[in-house]
C-alpha positions in Angstrom: 9.7 56.9 -36.4 8.1 56.7 -39.8 4.9 54.7 -40.1 6.8 51.6 -41.2 9.9 51.9 -38.9 10.0 49.9 -35.7 12.0 50.8 -32.6 14.6 48.2 -33.5 14.9 49.6 -37.1 15.3 53.1 -35.7 18.1 51.9 -33.3 19.8 50.1 -36.1 19.6 53.2 -38.3 21.1 55.5 -35.6 23.8 53.0 -34.7 24.9 52.8 -38.3 27.9 50.9 -39.5 30.4 52.6 -37.2 29.2 50.9 -34.0 28.5 47.3 -33.3 25.6 46.1 -31.2 28.2 45.3 -28.4 29.6 48.8 -28.5 26.1 50.3 -28.2 25.3 47.9 -25.3 28.5 48.8 -23.5 27.9 52.6 -23.9 24.3 52.3 -22.7 25.2 49.9 -19.8 22.7 47.4 -21.1 22.9 43.7 -22.2 23.8 42.8 -25.7 20.9 40.5 -25.6 18.4 43.4 -25.2 20.0 45.4 -28.1 19.9 42.3 -30.3 16.3 41.4 -29.5 15.2 45.0 -30.2 17.0 45.2 -33.5 15.8 41.8 -34.6 12.2 42.7 -33.6 11.7 39.9 -31.1 11.2 42.7 -28.6 9.1 45.7 -29.6 10.0 47.9 -26.7 11.7 48.1 -23.3 11.6 50.2 -20.1 11.7 54.0 -20.3 14.9 53.9 -18.3 16.5 51.6 -20.8 15.2 53.8 -23.7 16.8 56.8 -22.1 20.1 54.9 -21.8 20.0 53.9 -25.5 19.1 57.4 -26.5 22.1 58.8 -24.6 24.4 56.2 -26.0 23.3 57.1 -29.5 23.6 60.9 -28.8 20.0 61.6 -29.5 17.0 62.7 -27.4 14.5 60.1 -26.3 11.9 61.8 -28.5 14.2 61.5 -31.6 14.8 57.8 -30.8 11.1 57.1 -30.7 9.9 59.3 -33.5 12.2 61.2 -35.9 11.3 64.9 -36.3 8.9 65.7 -39.1 7.7 69.1 -40.4 4.3 70.0 -39.0 1.6 70.2 -41.6 0.9 73.9 -40.9 4.5 74.7 -42.0 3.1 74.4 -45.5 1.4 77.7 -45.1 4.6 79.4 -44.0 3.4 80.0 -40.5 6.4 78.5 -38.8 8.7 80.2 -41.3 7.2 83.6 -40.5 7.5 82.9 -36.8 11.1 81.9 -37.1 11.8 85.2 -39.0 9.9 87.2 -36.4 11.8 85.9 -33.3 15.2 86.5 -35.0 14.3 89.9 -36.5 17.2 92.3 -37.1 16.2 96.0 -37.0 12.8 97.6 -36.4 9.9 96.3 -38.5 7.7 98.8 -40.3 4.4 97.4 -38.9 2.0 99.7 -37.1 3.1 100.0 -33.5 0.9 98.2 -30.9 -0.5 100.4 -28.2 0.2 99.5 -24.6 -3.3 98.2 -24.3 -2.9 96.0 -27.4 0.5 94.8 -26.1 -1.1 93.7 -22.8 -3.9 92.0 -24.7 -1.5 90.2 -27.0 0.4 88.8 -24.1 -2.7 87.4 -22.4 -4.2 86.0 -25.6 -1.0 84.2 -26.6 -0.5 82.6 -23.3 -4.2 81.6 -23.2 -3.8 79.9 -26.5 -0.6 78.2 -25.3 -2.1 76.7 -22.2 -5.3 75.7 -24.1 -3.1 73.7 -26.5 -4.2 75.9 -29.5 -0.6 76.3 -30.7 -1.7 76.4 -34.3 -3.8 79.5 -33.6 -0.8 81.1 -31.8 1.6 80.4 -34.7 -0.7 82.1 -37.1 -0.8 85.4 -35.2 2.6 85.5 -33.4 4.7 86.9 -36.2 2.4 89.9 -36.7 2.1 90.5 -32.9 5.9 90.3 -32.4 6.6 92.8 -35.2 4.0 95.2 -33.8 5.4 94.9 -30.3 8.9 95.5 -31.7 7.6 98.6 -33.4 5.8 99.8 -30.3 8.9 99.3 -28.2 11.1 101.2 -30.7 8.7 104.2 -30.7 7.9 104.2 -26.9 8.7 106.9 -24.5 10.4 106.4 -21.1 7.0 106.0 -19.3 5.7 103.3 -21.6 8.9 101.4 -22.3 8.6 99.0 -19.3 5.2 97.9 -20.5 6.4 97.1 -24.0 9.5 95.3 -22.6 7.3 93.2 -20.4 4.8 92.3 -23.1 7.4 91.6 -25.8 9.4 89.4 -23.4 6.3 87.5 -22.5 5.2 87.0 -26.1 8.7 85.9 -27.2 8.8 83.5 -24.2 5.5 81.9 -25.3 6.9 81.7 -28.9 10.0 79.9 -27.6 7.8 77.3 -25.8 5.7 76.7 -28.9 8.7 76.5 -31.2 10.3 74.0 -28.9 7.2 71.9 -28.8 7.1 71.9 -32.6 10.8 70.8 -32.7 12.3 74.0 -34.0 15.0 74.1 -31.3 17.2 76.8 -32.9 14.4 79.4 -33.2 13.1 78.4 -29.8 16.5 79.1 -28.2 16.7 82.5 -29.9 13.2 83.4 -28.7 13.8 82.3 -25.2 17.2 84.1 -24.9 15.6 87.3 -26.2 12.8 86.9 -23.6 15.3 86.5 -20.8 17.4 89.5 -21.9 14.3 91.7 -22.1 13.0 90.5 -18.7 16.3 91.3 -17.1 15.6 95.0 -18.0 12.7 94.9 -15.5 12.9 94.9 -11.8 11.4 91.4 -11.5 13.9 88.6 -10.8 11.1 86.1 -10.4 9.9 86.7 -14.0 13.5 86.4 -15.3 13.9 83.1 -13.3 10.7 81.7 -14.8 11.8 82.6 -18.3 15.2 81.0 -17.7 13.3 77.8 -16.7 12.0 77.6 -20.3 15.5 77.6 -21.6 16.4 74.9 -19.1 13.6 72.8 -20.4 14.9 73.2 -23.9 18.3 71.9 -22.7 16.4 68.9 -21.2 14.6 68.2 -24.5 17.9 68.3 -26.3 19.3 65.6 -23.9 21.7 68.1 -22.3 20.8 66.9 -18.8 23.7 68.2 -16.8 23.4 71.7 -18.2 19.6 71.7 -17.7 19.9 70.6 -14.1 22.5 73.2 -13.4 20.4 76.0 -14.9 17.3 74.9 -13.1 19.1 74.5 -9.7 21.1 77.8 -10.0 18.0 79.7 -11.1 16.0 78.3 -8.2 18.7 79.3 -5.8 18.7 82.8 -7.2 15.1 83.3 -6.0 15.1 81.0 -3.0 12.4 82.4 -0.6 13.6 83.9 2.6 11.7 84.9 5.8 9.5 87.1 3.6 8.2 85.9 0.3 5.3 86.1 -2.2 3.1 83.4 -3.6 4.5 84.1 -7.2 8.0 83.7 -5.9 7.1 80.4 -4.1 5.3 79.1 -7.2 8.2 79.8 -9.6 10.7 78.5 -7.1 8.8 75.3 -6.6 8.3 74.8 -10.3 12.0 75.1 -10.9 12.8 72.5 -8.2 10.1 70.1 -9.6 11.6 70.5 -13.1 15.1 69.8 -11.9 13.8 66.6 -10.3 12.3 65.6 -13.7 15.6 66.1 -15.5 17.4 64.1 -12.8 15.0 61.2 -13.4 15.5 61.4 -17.2 19.3 61.2 -16.5 18.7 58.1 -14.4 19.6 59.8 -11.1 16.9 58.4 -8.8 18.2 59.7 -5.5 18.6 63.2 -6.8 15.2 63.2 -8.5 13.6 62.2 -5.2 15.4 64.9 -3.4 14.2 67.7 -5.7 10.7 66.2 -5.7 10.6 66.2 -1.9 11.8 69.8 -1.8 9.1 70.8 -4.3 6.4 69.0 -2.4 7.4 70.9 0.7 7.0 74.2 -1.1 3.7 73.1 -2.6 2.2 72.8 0.9 2.5 76.6 1.2 1.0 77.4 -2.2 -2.8 77.2 -3.1 -3.4 74.6 -5.8 -3.5 75.6 -9.5 -1.2 78.6 -9.3 0.2 79.8 -12.6 2.4 82.8 -11.9 4.8 83.9 -14.7 3.4 81.0 -16.7 4.9 78.5 -14.1 2.2 76.0 -13.1 2.7 74.9 -9.6 0.9 73.5 -6.5 -0.1 70.1 -5.1 -1.7 69.0 -8.4 1.5 69.9 -10.4 3.6 68.0 -7.9 1.4 64.9 -8.1 1.5 65.0 -11.9 5.3 65.4 -12.0 5.6 62.6 -9.5 4.0 60.4 -12.1 6.3 61.6 -14.8 9.4 61.1 -12.6 8.4 57.6 -11.8 7.8 56.8 -15.5 11.3 58.2 -16.4 12.8 56.0 -13.7 11.0 52.9 -15.1 8.8 52.5 -12.0 5.4 52.1 -13.5 3.8 50.8 -10.4 4.9 53.9 -8.5 3.7 56.0 -11.4 0.2 54.5 -11.3 0.0 55.2 -7.5 1.2 58.8 -8.0 -1.3 59.4 -10.8 -4.1 58.6 -8.4 -3.0 61.4 -6.0 -3.8 64.3 -8.3 -6.4 66.4 -6.5 -9.8 66.4 -8.4 -8.1 65.0 -11.5 -6.1 68.2 -12.0 -9.2 70.3 -12.6 -7.5 73.4 -11.2 -4.8 73.2 -13.9 -4.8 74.4 -17.6 -5.8 72.1 -20.5 -2.2 71.6 -21.6 -1.0 70.4 -18.1 -4.0 68.0 -17.9 -3.3 66.7 -21.4 0.3 66.0 -20.7 -0.7 64.1 -17.6 -3.3 62.1 -19.5 -0.7 60.9 -22.0 1.5 59.9 -19.1 -1.4 58.0 -17.5 -2.0 56.3 -20.8 1.6 55.1 -20.9 1.3 53.9 -17.3 -1.9 51.9 -18.1 -0.3 50.4 -21.2 2.7 49.2 -19.1 0.5 47.9 -16.3 -2.1 46.0 -18.4 -4.8 48.6 -18.7 -4.8 48.9 -22.4 -8.5 49.9 -22.6 -7.9 52.7 -20.1 -4.9 53.9 -22.2 -7.1 54.1 -25.3 -9.8 56.1 -23.5 -7.3 58.5 -22.0 -5.7 59.2 -25.4 -9.0 59.6 -27.1 -10.2 62.2 -24.5 -6.8 64.0 -24.9 -7.1 64.1 -28.7 -10.5 65.8 -28.3 -9.3 68.3 -25.6 -6.2 69.5 -27.4 -6.2 68.1 -31.0 -3.4 70.2 -32.5 -1.1 69.6 -29.5 -1.9 65.9 -29.5 -1.1 65.4 -33.2 2.3 67.0 -32.8 3.5 65.0 -29.7 5.7 62.0 -30.1 4.7 60.0 -27.0 1.1 59.5 -28.1 2.3 58.0 -31.4 4.6 55.6 -29.6 1.8 54.5 -27.2 -0.7 54.0 -30.0 1.9 52.0 -32.0 2.4 49.7 -29.0 -1.3 49.4 -28.3 -1.8 48.2 -31.9 0.1 45.0 -30.8 -2.3 44.4 -27.9 -5.9 43.1 -27.7 -7.0 46.7 -27.8 -6.1 46.7 -31.5 -9.8 45.7 -32.1 -11.0 49.0 -30.6 -12.6 51.5 -33.0 -11.3 54.3 -30.8 -7.7 53.0 -31.2 -8.0 52.7 -35.0 -9.3 56.3 -35.1 -6.4 57.5 -33.0 -3.9 55.6 -35.2 -5.4 57.3 -38.3 -5.3 60.7 -36.7 -1.6 60.2 -35.7 -0.6 58.5 -39.0 0.4 55.3 -37.1 0.1 51.8 -38.7 
């Protein structure tokens, strides 16, 4: 939402003149009284489960219901435009080909930036790296080709994740599809499955829950561990199950969400904590964090608060990005359970840990907006957060 637009105003804008409040309530399976109170401003928010229902009825994602997409500030320097062009490149670029060593380094550095939340830094260098990798692949011999295919696939995969997070869905889809196609040329079905998981996540973000669940579930089945298996295989498999459970929760399917969560928890018992194979974070900490998110999406904030306390050592074994996402979830839980001061503290620490990522997320803006209507509004920390996020 813009700085002046409330949730009710946003709902009214999306509903337009073609649908009445009653029609929206019927499609969402909610009471007309709730819709009316939201639009009139006598209620400022509602449960996450109800928000999901309203978003589906309006044919938008929850993120777009809460905060309309805006162009990130760094698009002004053409960084995103250059990246969009790079991932959809036709033909071979004229850039100096990367060596195999440079290709491997590019892959590692981009994923490091991704998991550290330094997506602005990644956007600045990704276009050049992708072009050099494309040139290297085009000029490679048979012996070096697999190395270039692997690195280009991984870099495009990271680009897809970053573009998706910055709400450039079309370019993210292209990058992810290319990453999957390249990985399929290698004899590594687990890598291909992990890359496919990123595409499934994009479907989830777009509100295409059934397609997302189907892709997560079918991809997990394709690498289901047998009597013999590897830790990377178990990690990616468990991550896919966990993600499927999250989508089920967003779709309002509590029983199915709990089923996938239980399956993933069983797998996590056989995996050391903090695993990140093929960029798929998994283990007991990841399961505890996702348990929190699943409970939130089901509107069970008491369960979410309990789950958030089960993360081993505060998630210290996980990358900055995972911890930051979980901290924002915890902030939402504390807001909903009367812990406004804790919510402010969590958001403040997250803003310091991953500033660019934080500024480009919609949920922190929504939480801060709600906190401004609580006694925490007197907090200097909260006012600073509101200024950072452009919330009034």
